[in-house]
Backbone as a printed PyTorch tensor [residue, N CA C, xyz], in Angstrom:
tensor([[[  0.6830,  -0.9110,   0.3460],
         [  0.3390,  -0.1700,   0.1030],
         [  1.0270,   1.2520,  -0.3360]],

        [[  0.6380,   2.8330,  -0.6300],
         [  0.9580,   3.5250,  -1.1730],
         [  0.1180,   4.4100,  -0.0080]],

        [[  1.5800,   5.2460,   0.3970],
         [  0.8760,   6.8370,   1.3340],
         [ -0.2820,   7.6120,   0.3610]],

        [[  0.5600,   7.8770,  -0.8210],
         [  0.1900,   8.7380,  -1.8330],
         [  0.4480,   8.3460,  -3.1440]],

        [[ -1.1780,   8.9360,  -4.2170],
         [ -0.5520,   8.4960,  -5.8710],
         [ -0.6800,  10.3010,  -5.9270]],

        [[  0.3310,  10.5930,  -6.8460],
         [  0.2950,  12.0010,  -7.4900],
         [ -0.2020,  12.0370,  -8.8030]],

        [[ -1.4220,  13.1210,  -8.3640],
         [ -2.6250,  13.2370,  -9.9290],
         [ -2.2000,  14.7120,  -9.8670]],

        [[ -1.1450,  14.5580, -11.8450],
         [ -0.7100,  15.6680, -12.0070],
         [ -1.0760,  15.6240, -13.4360]],

        [[ -1.2090,  16.9470, -14.0460],
         [ -0.9100,  17.3280, -15.6780],
         [  0.4070,  17.3600, -16.4240]],

        [[  0.6530,  15.9250, -17.1660],
         [  2.2950,  15.8600, -17.6010],
         [  2.7230,  16.6270, -18.3680]],

        [[  2.1850,  18.2250, -18.1390],
         [  3.0860,  18.7620, -19.2030],
         [  3.4140,  20.5480, -18.6750]],

        [[  4.3460,  21.0200, -18.7470],
         [  5.0000,  21.2710, -18.0610],
         [  4.3230,  23.2900, -18.0180]],

        [[  4.2000,  23.6520, -17.0380],
         [  5.3250,  23.7480, -15.8820],
         [  4.9490,  22.8550, -14.9450]],

        [[  3.8100,  21.9820, -15.1570],
         [  3.6570,  21.1590, -13.7970],
         [  3.9890,  19.9670, -13.7350]],

        [[  4.5950,  19.0480, -14.8110],
         [  5.3550,  18.1250, -15.2390],
         [  6.7290,  18.0440, -14.5460]],

        [[  7.7480,  19.6280, -14.4250],
         [  8.9180,  19.4090, -13.6240],
         [  8.6020,  19.9880, -12.2990]],

        [[  7.8850,  21.1470, -12.5460],
         [  7.4990,  20.6830, -10.5450],
         [  7.2550,  19.8920,  -9.4480]],

        [[  6.2890,  18.8970, -10.2310],
         [  5.9490,  17.5070,  -9.3770],
         [  7.1590,  16.8470,  -9.6220]],

        [[  7.9140,  16.3540, -10.4510],
         [  8.6430,  15.5560, -10.0610],
         [ 10.2040,  16.3530, -10.1010]],

        [[ 10.5830,  17.3440,  -9.5900],
         [ 11.3510,  17.5000,  -9.6160],
         [ 12.1220,  18.3930,  -7.7380]],

        [[ 10.3590,  18.3510,  -7.3180],
         [ 10.1350,  19.1640,  -6.3600],
         [  9.2020,  18.5980,  -5.1330]],

        [[  8.0950,  18.4990,  -5.5740],
         [  7.4610,  17.8910,  -5.2470],
         [  7.5110,  16.5490,  -4.0410]],

        [[  7.5060,  15.6400,  -5.4830],
         [  7.7800,  14.2770,  -5.6890],
         [  9.0820,  14.1910,  -4.4970]],

        [[  9.8790,  15.0370,  -5.0140],
         [ 11.7410,  14.2560,  -4.0610],
         [ 10.8830,  14.5840,  -2.7370]],

        [[ 10.3430,  15.5050,  -2.2860],
         [ 10.2130,  16.3570,  -1.0340],
         [  9.2840,  14.8140,  -0.2590]],

        [[  8.5220,  14.5980,  -0.4890],
         [  7.2320,  13.6370,  -0.0880],
         [  8.2740,  12.5440,  -0.1920]],

        [[  9.1330,  11.7440,  -1.1880],
         [  9.6290,  10.5260,  -0.7070],
         [ 10.8950,  10.9280,   0.8550]],

        [[ 11.3670,  11.9070,   1.0080],
         [ 12.3610,  12.2130,   1.3950],
         [ 11.7300,  12.2450,   2.9250]],

        [[ 10.5610,  12.7940,   3.0670],
         [  9.9000,  12.6280,   4.4040],
         [  9.7870,  10.8440,   4.0250]],

        [[  9.7630,  10.1010,   3.9680],
         [  9.7660,   8.6920,   4.2220],
         [  8.0410,   8.1070,   3.2830]],

        [[  7.1910,   8.8030,   2.7670],
         [  6.4630,   8.5150,   2.4880],
         [  6.5010,   7.6940,   1.1890]],

        [[  5.6180,   7.0890,   0.9060],
         [  5.5440,   5.8200,  -0.3690],
         [  4.9900,   6.4730,  -0.8220]],

        [[  6.1130,   6.7050,  -2.5170],
         [  4.5890,   7.8180,  -3.5500],
         [  4.4080,   6.7950,  -4.8600]],

        [[  3.4470,   6.8010,  -5.1450],
         [  2.8820,   6.4640,  -6.5700],
         [  3.1830,   7.3690,  -7.2230]],

        [[  3.8170,   7.1280,  -8.2400],
         [  3.7650,   8.1160,  -9.2990],
         [  3.6600,   7.9580, -10.5710]],

        [[  3.0350,   8.2090, -11.9350],
         [  3.3160,   7.6850, -13.1420],
         [  4.3470,   6.7880, -13.5660]],

        [[  5.1670,   8.1310, -13.5300],
         [  6.0320,   7.6380, -14.5120],
         [  7.8890,   6.5620, -13.8690]],

        [[  6.9460,   6.0910, -12.5880],
         [  7.8390,   5.4280, -11.9460],
         [  6.6760,   3.6240, -11.9370]],

        [[  6.0480,   3.7790, -11.7070],
         [  5.0650,   3.0030, -10.8080],
         [  3.7220,   2.5390, -12.0470]],

        [[  3.9270,   3.3330, -13.4180],
         [  2.6340,   3.0200, -14.4750],
         [  3.3650,   1.6560, -15.3860]],

        [[  2.6770,   0.6170, -15.4170],
         [  3.3850,  -0.4490, -15.8330],
         [  3.3530,   0.2920, -17.7730]],

        [[  4.8290,  -0.1210, -18.3680],
         [  4.5290,  -0.5160, -19.9090],
         [  3.6490,  -0.7850, -20.4340]],

        [[  2.9880,  -0.4050, -21.2600],
         [  1.9070,  -1.4720, -22.2140],
         [  0.5760,  -1.2740, -21.4180]],

        [[  0.2370,  -1.1640, -20.5590],
         [ -0.9460,  -1.4200, -19.3090],
         [ -2.0340,  -0.2880, -19.9700]],

        [[ -2.8600,  -0.6570, -20.1570],
         [ -3.8340,   0.7580, -20.3890],
         [ -3.3610,   2.1000, -19.1000]],

        [[ -3.5080,   3.1480, -19.6480],
         [ -3.5290,   4.0800, -18.8750],
         [ -4.3870,   4.5520, -17.6450]],

        [[ -5.7230,   4.0970, -18.1480],
         [ -6.8340,   4.2580, -17.3500],
         [ -6.6890,   3.4830, -15.9160]],

        [[ -6.6460,   2.1760, -16.5250],
         [ -6.1570,   1.0770, -15.4860],
         [ -4.7600,   1.1020, -14.3960]],

        [[ -3.8580,   1.5470, -15.2750],
         [ -3.1230,   2.3370, -13.9890],
         [ -3.5420,   3.3830, -13.1120]],

        [[ -3.9870,   4.6680, -13.6940],
         [ -4.4820,   5.6680, -13.0100],
         [ -5.6830,   5.1060, -11.4800]],

        [[ -6.1110,   4.0890, -11.9510],
         [ -7.1970,   3.4800, -11.4370],
         [ -7.0360,   2.7740, -10.3580]],

        [[ -5.6370,   1.9240, -10.5640],
         [ -4.5010,   1.1200,  -9.4870],
         [ -4.0060,   2.3440,  -8.7600]],

        [[ -3.5370,   3.5030,  -9.1090],
         [ -2.4060,   4.0550,  -8.4360],
         [ -3.6750,   4.7710,  -7.1560]],

        [[ -4.9280,   5.2500,  -7.1610],
         [ -5.9070,   5.2390,  -6.5540],
         [ -6.3460,   4.1860,  -5.5370]],

        [[ -6.8440,   3.0620,  -6.3580],
         [ -6.5560,   2.0700,  -5.0410],
         [ -5.5090,   1.5430,  -3.9560]],

        [[ -4.6180,   1.6880,  -4.4260],
         [ -3.7060,   1.2120,  -3.9490],
         [ -2.6520,   2.1600,  -3.0570]],

        [[ -2.9040,   3.4440,  -3.0500],
         [ -2.5950,   4.9450,  -2.0980],
         [ -3.9970,   4.8280,  -1.2250]],

        [[ -3.3910,   5.5050,  -0.2370],
         [ -3.9300,   5.8070,   0.9860],
         [ -5.0550,   7.5170,   0.3990]],

        [[ -4.2060,   8.0730,  -0.1470],
         [ -4.3250,   9.2340,  -0.6510],
         [ -4.3460,   9.7650,  -2.2410]],

        [[ -5.1360,  10.3650,  -2.6020],
         [ -4.4150,  10.8850,  -3.9830],
         [ -4.2260,  12.7420,  -3.2820]],

        [[ -3.4020,  13.1230,  -4.2590],
         [ -3.1020,  14.2950,  -4.0040],
         [ -3.0690,  14.8160,  -5.4290]],

        [[ -3.8710,  15.7350,  -5.5550],
         [ -4.1400,  16.6180,  -6.8880],
         [ -3.5250,  17.9240,  -6.7950]],

        [[ -2.4090,  18.0360,  -7.9290],
         [ -2.0790,  19.3800,  -8.0700],
         [ -2.7140,  20.2110,  -8.9870]],

        [[ -3.7940,  21.2180,  -8.3990],
         [ -4.1570,  21.7470,  -9.2310],
         [ -3.7590,  23.1960,  -9.7620]],

        [[ -3.7990,  23.1210, -11.2960],
         [ -3.4480,  24.7470, -12.0940],
         [ -5.0480,  24.2970, -13.3540]],

        [[ -4.3100,  25.8720, -14.0290],
         [ -5.0460,  25.7970, -14.8470],
         [ -5.5920,  24.5530, -15.7790]],

        [[ -4.5240,  24.2230, -16.3470],
         [ -2.9550,  23.3180, -17.3730],
         [ -4.6300,  21.6010, -16.0640]],

        [[ -4.4880,  21.4290, -15.5520],
         [ -4.8670,  19.9050, -14.2950],
         [ -6.6290,  20.4040, -14.8720]],

        [[ -7.1250,  20.9840, -14.5680],
         [ -8.3710,  21.4840, -14.9840],
         [ -9.3720,  20.9970, -15.9100]],

        [[ -7.9380,  21.6760, -16.9780],
         [ -8.7770,  21.0430, -18.3780],
         [ -8.3350,  19.5460, -18.8020]],

        [[ -8.2390,  18.6050, -18.4840],
         [ -7.3670,  17.4960, -18.3770],
         [ -8.4070,  16.1350, -18.2580]],

        [[ -9.1570,  16.2610, -18.7900],
         [-10.1490,  14.6800, -18.6680],
         [ -9.2780,  13.7390, -17.7790]],

        [[ -8.1140,  13.2360, -18.1040],
         [ -7.1860,  12.1210, -17.5570],
         [ -7.1610,  12.4180, -15.6300]],

        [[ -6.7580,  13.5460, -15.6850],
         [ -7.0650,  14.4490, -14.0890],
         [ -8.0850,  14.0000, -13.4570]],

        [[ -9.7880,  14.7680, -14.0300],
         [-10.4220,  14.7030, -13.8000],
         [-11.2420,  13.0000, -13.3570]],

        [[-10.6430,  12.0130, -14.1020],
         [-10.6820,  10.7550, -13.4210],
         [-10.3010,  10.8880, -13.0610]],

        [[ -8.8000,  11.0550, -12.3470],
         [ -8.2820,  10.9370, -11.1690],
         [ -9.1440,  10.7470,  -9.8110]],

        [[ -9.2680,  11.9970, -10.1600],
         [ -9.9880,  12.7470,  -8.3370],
         [-11.3050,  12.7310,  -8.5650]],

        [[-11.9700,  12.0690,  -9.5640],
         [-13.5750,  11.8850,  -9.7560],
         [-13.3930,  10.2730,  -8.7020]],

        [[-12.5230,   9.5190,  -9.6110],
         [-12.1770,   8.0810,  -9.1290],
         [-12.0490,   7.8940,  -7.8120]],

        [[-11.0050,   8.7700,  -7.3420],
         [-10.7610,   9.1900,  -5.7990],
         [-11.0360,   9.2820,  -4.7110]],

        [[-12.3700,  10.4230,  -5.1430],
         [-14.1490,  10.8930,  -4.3660],
         [-14.7410,   9.9850,  -4.1270]],

        [[-14.7630,   8.9150,  -5.5530],
         [-15.8790,   7.6770,  -5.6120],
         [-15.8410,   6.6860,  -4.6720]],

        [[-14.1510,   6.3840,  -4.2810],
         [-13.3020,   5.5480,  -3.2620],
         [-13.9550,   5.6000,  -1.9420]],

        [[-13.5480,   6.7080,  -1.4160],
         [-13.3100,   7.7670,  -0.6090],
         [-14.4890,   7.5090,  -0.2470]],

        [[-16.3910,   8.0380,  -1.0580],
         [-17.4070,   7.4260,  -0.4190],
         [-18.2580,   6.7380,  -0.4110]],

        [[-17.3250,   5.2780,  -1.0440],
         [-17.6890,   4.0620,  -0.4750],
         [-16.7270,   3.8350,   1.1300]],

        [[-15.2640,   4.0190,   1.3210],
         [-15.3170,   3.6940,   2.3420],
         [-15.5090,   4.6160,   3.1250]],

        [[-15.9490,   5.8490,   3.0280],
         [-16.5070,   7.1290,   3.8660],
         [-14.9400,   7.4510,   4.6290]],

        [[-14.6560,   8.1900,   3.4140],
         [-12.7230,   8.6800,   3.7150],
         [-13.0500,   9.7640,   2.9030]],

        [[-12.2710,  10.9280,   3.9520],
         [-11.0650,  11.8270,   2.6590],
         [-10.0110,  11.2660,   2.1670]],

        [[-10.4180,  10.6970,   1.3890],
         [ -9.0170,  10.7060,   0.2790],
         [ -8.2860,  11.4920,  -0.3380]],

        [[ -9.0970,  12.7030,  -1.1540],
         [ -8.7660,  13.5370,  -1.9120],
         [ -8.0040,  14.3790,  -1.3410]],

        [[ -7.0190,  15.0390,  -1.2350],
         [ -6.2840,  16.5430,  -1.0610],
         [ -6.0510,  16.8520,  -2.0080]],

        [[ -5.7420,  18.0710,  -1.8210],
         [ -5.7030,  19.0600,  -3.0630],
         [ -4.5970,  20.2390,  -2.9230]],

        [[ -4.3760,  20.4460,  -3.7010],
         [ -2.8030,  21.4480,  -3.7030],
         [ -3.0810,  22.5030,  -5.0490]],

        [[ -3.3860,  23.7830,  -4.8470],
         [ -3.7220,  24.6760,  -5.5010],
         [ -2.0400,  25.4600,  -6.0520]],

        [[ -1.5130,  24.7090,  -7.2760],
         [ -0.6850,  25.1240,  -7.8370],
         [ -0.3670,  26.7640,  -8.3960]],

        [[ -1.2910,  26.9690,  -9.0860],
         [ -1.4930,  28.2400,  -9.5850],
         [ -3.4170,  28.9610,  -9.4320]],

        [[ -2.9240,  30.2620,  -9.4440],
         [ -5.3040,  30.5490,  -9.6890],
         [ -5.6380,  30.0950, -10.3180]],

        [[ -7.0150,  29.4920,  -9.6600],
         [ -7.2230,  29.2010, -10.9630],
         [ -9.3760,  28.7270, -10.1640]],

        [[-10.1340,  29.1970, -11.2410],
         [-11.5260,  28.5230, -10.5660],
         [-11.7460,  27.0410, -10.7340]],

        [[-11.6770,  26.9710,  -9.3330],
         [-11.9270,  25.1170,  -8.9740],
         [-13.3370,  25.0310,  -8.8570]],

        [[-14.1740,  23.9820,  -9.4600],
         [-15.7620,  23.3050, -10.0340],
         [-15.7910,  23.0770,  -8.2130]],

        [[-16.9600,  22.9900,  -7.7070],
         [-17.7860,  22.9610,  -6.9400],
         [-17.4990,  21.4960,  -5.7410]],

        [[-17.5670,  20.1550,  -6.8580],
         [-16.6650,  19.3460,  -5.8740],
         [-15.6240,  19.7420,  -5.7170]],

        [[-14.5530,  20.4310,  -6.2760],
         [-13.4350,  20.0170,  -5.9080],
         [-13.2870,  21.4750,  -4.5230]],

        [[-14.2380,  22.5260,  -5.0080],
         [-13.8090,  23.5970,  -3.8140],
         [-14.2650,  23.2470,  -2.2830]],

        [[-15.3000,  22.5660,  -2.1560],
         [-15.7310,  22.0410,  -1.1870],
         [-14.4200,  21.6970,  -0.0070]],

        [[-13.6860,  21.7600,  -0.5760],
         [-12.8350,  20.8760,   0.5900],
         [-11.5550,  21.9680,   1.1270]],

        [[-10.8940,  22.0170,   2.2620],
         [ -9.9260,  22.3840,   2.6630],
         [ -8.4850,  22.0960,   1.8630]],

        [[ -7.7760,  23.5310,   0.8680],
         [ -6.6300,  22.5880,  -0.0360],
         [ -5.6790,  23.6110,   0.5460]],

        [[ -4.6100,  23.1000,   0.3810],
         [ -3.2070,  23.6020,   0.2950],
         [ -2.4550,  24.6760,  -0.8340]],

        [[ -2.3920,  26.0160,  -0.6250],
         [ -1.5510,  26.7370,  -1.7240],
         [ -0.4890,  26.7320,  -1.8300]],

        [[  0.1800,  25.9220,  -2.9090],
         [  1.3040,  25.6380,  -3.0730],
         [  2.0810,  26.7710,  -4.2650]],

        [[  1.3440,  28.1750,  -4.4400],
         [  1.7490,  28.7400,  -5.3290],
         [  2.9960,  29.0610,  -5.3480]],

        [[  4.2240,  29.2980,  -4.7080],
         [  5.0860,  29.9210,  -4.6110],
         [  6.1910,  28.8720,  -4.3580]],

        [[  7.3820,  29.5430,  -4.0450],
         [  8.7410,  28.4230,  -2.9560],
         [  8.2800,  28.9980,  -1.3370]],

        [[  7.5310,  30.1060,  -1.2100],
         [  7.2490,  30.4990,   0.0270],
         [  6.4040,  29.0820,   0.9730]],

        [[  4.9600,  29.2340,   0.1680],
         [  4.0000,  28.6720,   0.6940],
         [  4.7460,  27.1070,   0.2240]],

        [[  5.3670,  26.8640,  -0.1450],
         [  5.3640,  25.2760,  -0.1280],
         [  6.3660,  25.3390,   0.3280]],

        [[  7.2580,  26.0230,   1.3770],
         [  8.1130,  25.5390,   2.8800],
         [  6.9470,  25.3110,   3.8170]],

        [[  6.3120,  26.4160,   3.6500],
         [  4.9250,  26.3130,   4.5200],
         [  4.3610,  25.4830,   4.2470]],

        [[  3.5670,  25.0830,   3.9530],
         [  2.7290,  23.9900,   3.8490],
         [  3.3350,  22.8090,   3.3570]],

        [[  4.0230,  22.5150,   3.3080],
         [  5.3020,  20.8200,   3.2830],
         [  4.7480,  19.9270,   4.4740]],

        [[  5.3300,  21.1710,   5.5480],
         [  5.2880,  20.1170,   6.5980],
         [  3.8390,  19.5490,   6.7980]],

        [[  2.9350,  20.5190,   7.0180],
         [  1.2930,  19.9840,   7.0580],
         [  0.6890,  18.7490,   6.5510]],

        [[  1.5310,  19.0240,   5.0250],
         [  0.8450,  18.0920,   3.7500],
         [  1.9570,  16.2240,   4.4340]],

        [[  2.3400,  16.5310,   4.6290],
         [  3.7380,  15.2890,   4.8390],
         [  3.3960,  14.9930,   6.4130]],

        [[  2.6330,  15.5600,   7.6170],
         [  1.9310,  15.3770,   8.4010],
         [  0.7800,  14.3650,   8.0210]],

        [[ -0.2980,  15.1580,   6.9050],
         [ -1.6650,  14.2510,   7.0240],
         [ -1.3620,  13.4020,   6.2020]],

        [[ -0.3150,  13.0190,   5.0680],
         [  0.2260,  12.1480,   4.5480],
         [  0.5420,  10.6970,   5.2120]],

        [[  1.1620,  10.9310,   6.3530],
         [  1.5920,   9.9720,   7.2830],
         [  0.5630,   9.8080,   8.0460]],

        [[ -0.9780,  10.0290,   8.3150],
         [ -1.6960,   9.3540,   8.7530],
         [ -2.9520,   8.1450,   8.0610]],

        [[ -3.9160,   7.5670,   8.8180],
         [ -4.8280,   6.9140,   7.5040],
         [ -5.7410,   7.9470,   7.5580]],

        [[ -6.5240,   7.8920,   6.1590],
         [ -7.1570,   8.1220,   5.5200],
         [ -8.2540,   8.7610,   6.7930]],

        [[ -8.9240,  10.3110,   7.2420],
         [-10.2150,  10.3740,   8.4730],
         [-11.3220,  10.0240,   7.5820]],

        [[-12.4990,   9.4550,   8.3300],
         [-14.0250,   9.1960,   7.9990],
         [-14.2100,  10.1330,   8.6240]],

        [[-15.3270,   9.9940,   7.3750],
         [-16.5170,  11.0290,   7.1100],
         [-17.2840,  11.4420,   8.0550]]])
């Protein structure tokens, strides 16, 4: 079982920030992180791998930017995370707002962490790590 599955848009600048900043920080904190470029099986259907990432992780961490909100793939990841959370009565989806954007109602009902700049990242990283080390909270 993984602590967290990272849901993000695989284009720049989102891709570089997740892979070079967020992912290493979470791994360095001792978290077991499920991420596409390391854990998606080659030649497997992408949607199956997304589902596996969500199911095999206690949390899904959505790195939200305007690009993220345009993607049907990232929408699928956060929808299945929310659905699984409903089935298990757990809060499984955690949202990081990386850039200013208009969140949909189903995303903005949750408290999120802002990581729009380096200072936000450094201030909120310990809180994120502490949350990810805990069992998913029950609704």
